[in-house]
C-alpha positions as a LaTeX table, in Angstrom:
\begin{tabular}{lrrr}
\hline
Residue & $x$ (\AA) & $y$ (\AA) & $z$ (\AA) \\
\hline
Unk1 & 14.12 & 12.20 & $-2.79$ \\
Unk2 & 16.58 & 9.35 & $-2.95$ \\
Unk3 & 14.59 & 6.66 & $-4.71$ \\
Unk4 & 15.91 & 3.50 & $-2.53$ \\
Unk5 & 14.31 & 5.34 & 0.52 \\
Unk6 & 10.91 & 4.61 & 1.49 \\
Unk7 & 8.04 & 7.57 & 1.85 \\
Unk8 & 5.29 & 7.76 & 4.12 \\
Unk9 & 2.21 & 9.51 & 3.94 \\
Unk10 & 0.64 & 10.84 & 7.07 \\
Unk11 & $-3.32$ & 10.14 & 7.94 \\
Unk12 & $-5.38$ & 12.69 & 7.83 \\
Unk13 & $-6.75$ & 11.47 & 11.17 \\
Unk14 & $-6.66$ & 8.37 & 13.45 \\
Unk15 & $-9.06$ & 5.43 & 12.54 \\
Unk16 & $-10.69$ & 2.27 & 14.10 \\
Unk17 & $-8.66$ & $-0.98$ & 13.11 \\
Unk18 & $-10.01$ & $-4.31$ & 11.69 \\
Unk19 & $-9.81$ & $-6.97$ & 14.02 \\
Unk20 & $-8.40$ & $-9.14$ & 10.90 \\
Unk21 & $-5.01$ & $-7.14$ & 10.61 \\
Unk22 & $-2.55$ & $-5.84$ & 13.07 \\
Unk23 & $-2.95$ & $-1.51$ & 13.62 \\
Unk24 & $-0.52$ & 0.59 & 14.19 \\
Unk25 & $-0.47$ & 3.01 & 17.28 \\
Unk26 & $-3.06$ & 5.35 & 15.46 \\
Unk27 & $-5.45$ & 3.01 & 15.19 \\
Unk28 & $-5.01$ & 2.44 & 11.11 \\
Unk29 & $-3.37$ & $-0.78$ & 9.23 \\
Unk30 & $-0.13$ & $-0.81$ & 7.93 \\
Unk31 & 0.10 & $-0.66$ & 4.04 \\
Unk32 & 3.47 & $-1.24$ & 2.17 \\
Unk33 & 3.50 & $-0.46$ & $-1.16$ \\
Unk34 & 6.70 & $-1.65$ & $-3.74$ \\
Unk35 & 6.65 & 0.92 & $-6.34$ \\
Unk36 & 8.46 & 2.92 & $-8.91$ \\
Unk37 & 8.50 & 6.86 & $-9.65$ \\
Unk38 & 6.58 & 7.21 & $-12.28$ \\
Unk39 & 4.71 & 3.97 & $-13.14$ \\
Unk40 & 1.08 & 5.32 & $-13.53$ \\
Unk41 & $-0.78$ & 2.65 & $-11.90$ \\
Unk42 & 1.70 & 3.58 & $-8.91$ \\
Unk43 & 0.30 & 7.12 & $-8.97$ \\
Unk44 & $-3.01$ & 5.94 & $-9.10$ \\
Unk45 & $-2.63$ & 3.80 & $-6.04$ \\
Unk46 & $-0.96$ & 7.00 & $-4.11$ \\
Unk47 & $-4.10$ & 9.11 & $-4.88$ \\
Unk48 & $-6.05$ & 6.46 & $-3.73$ \\
Unk49 & $-4.75$ & 5.96 & $-0.31$ \\
Unk50 & $-4.56$ & 9.64 & 0.32 \\
Unk51 & $-8.20$ & 9.77 & $-0.70$ \\
Unk52 & $-8.55$ & 7.29 & 1.73 \\
Unk53 & $-6.46$ & 9.22 & 4.47 \\
Unk54 & $-4.31$ & 6.15 & 5.50 \\
Unk55 & $-0.47$ & 6.30 & 5.72 \\
Unk56 & 1.69 & 3.99 & 3.87 \\
Unk57 & 5.28 & 3.03 & 3.52 \\
Unk58 & 6.43 & 2.99 & $-0.16$ \\
Unk59 & 9.37 & 0.68 & $-0.83$ \\
Unk60 & 11.18 & 2.11 & $-4.10$ \\
Unk61 & 12.27 & $-0.62$ & $-6.46$ \\
Unk62 & 13.35 & 1.78 & $-9.36$ \\
Unk63 & 16.83 & 0.85 & $-9.24$ \\
Unk64 & 16.99 & $-1.80$ & $-6.48$ \\
Unk65 & 17.55 & $-5.29$ & $-7.55$ \\
Unk66 & 17.51 & $-6.19$ & $-4.02$ \\
Unk67 & 14.03 & $-4.80$ & $-3.04$ \\
Unk68 & 12.55 & $-5.93$ & $-6.56$ \\
Unk69 & 13.41 & $-9.25$ & $-5.68$ \\
Unk70 & 12.38 & $-9.20$ & $-2.26$ \\
Unk71 & 8.76 & $-8.04$ & $-4.37$ \\
Unk72 & 8.82 & $-10.69$ & $-6.57$ \\
Unk73 & 9.13 & $-12.88$ & $-3.57$ \\
Unk74 & 6.52 & $-11.59$ & $-1.56$ \\
Unk75 & 3.95 & $-11.08$ & $-4.15$ \\
Unk76 & 4.50 & $-13.69$ & $-6.60$ \\
Unk77 & 4.20 & $-10.81$ & $-9.27$ \\
Unk78 & 6.92 & $-8.67$ & $-11.17$ \\
Unk79 & 4.77 & $-5.57$ & $-11.84$ \\
Unk80 & 4.56 & $-2.51$ & $-9.84$ \\
Unk81 & 2.70 & $-1.43$ & $-7.48$ \\
Unk82 & 2.65 & $-4.36$ & $-5.07$ \\
Unk83 & 0.44 & $-3.67$ & $-2.21$ \\
Unk84 & 0.12 & $-5.09$ & 1.12 \\
Unk85 & $-2.57$ & $-4.04$ & 4.14 \\
Unk86 & $-1.13$ & $-5.58$ & 6.87 \\
Unk87 & $-0.37$ & $-9.37$ & 6.22 \\
Unk88 & $-2.79$ & $-8.90$ & 3.19 \\
Unk89 & $-1.42$ & $-9.05$ & $-0.42$ \\
Unk90 & $-4.00$ & $-6.95$ & $-2.37$ \\
Unk91 & $-2.35$ & $-7.10$ & $-5.50$ \\
Unk92 & $-1.85$ & $-3.97$ & $-8.12$ \\
Unk93 & $-4.06$ & $-0.87$ & $-8.04$ \\
Unk94 & $-6.87$ & $-2.23$ & $-10.21$ \\
Unk95 & $-6.88$ & $-5.19$ & $-7.18$ \\
Unk96 & $-7.28$ & $-2.54$ & $-4.66$ \\
Unk97 & $-9.57$ & $-0.33$ & $-6.82$ \\
Unk98 & $-11.85$ & $-3.39$ & $-7.51$ \\
Unk99 & $-12.12$ & $-4.17$ & $-3.64$ \\
Unk100 & $-12.72$ & $-0.33$ & $-2.93$ \\
Unk101 & $-15.68$ & $-0.95$ & $-5.24$ \\
Unk102 & $-16.99$ & $-3.81$ & $-3.59$ \\
Unk103 & $-16.88$ & $-2.04$ & $-0.16$ \\
Unk104 & $-14.27$ & $-3.81$ & 0.83 \\
Unk105 & $-11.30$ & $-1.86$ & 1.23 \\
Unk106 & $-12.19$ & 0.43 & 4.03 \\
Unk107 & $-12.56$ & $-2.46$ & 6.40 \\
Unk108 & $-9.43$ & $-4.13$ & 5.27 \\
Unk109 & $-7.62$ & $-0.52$ & 5.97 \\
Unk110 & $-9.54$ & $-0.29$ & 9.16 \\
Unk111 & $-11.62$ & 2.57 & 8.37 \\
Unk112 & $-15.17$ & 0.82 & 8.63 \\
\hline
\end{tabular}
């Protein structure tokens, strides 16, 4: 796959959405992840999203200076992954995993 392209993973099923974040037509919330191909934290983030059965748009920043700069401006961070759920900047994988352990990720994703 071209590293400058975006990847989208389909959800297992449609879920209800949270009123705090905008929903897609299938009821899920839009998730965007700035990532690189081989970053271990990016791999973990992908696996967590897959387990949740939600779709995400992956924005590859491996060799794309413009996309990396976009990520840096949006997230105010220079590490990957940087994850956005709707308009909410979640942070990186550790931040998303902490939200999941606290029971706060599912509502943000529109799964609760």
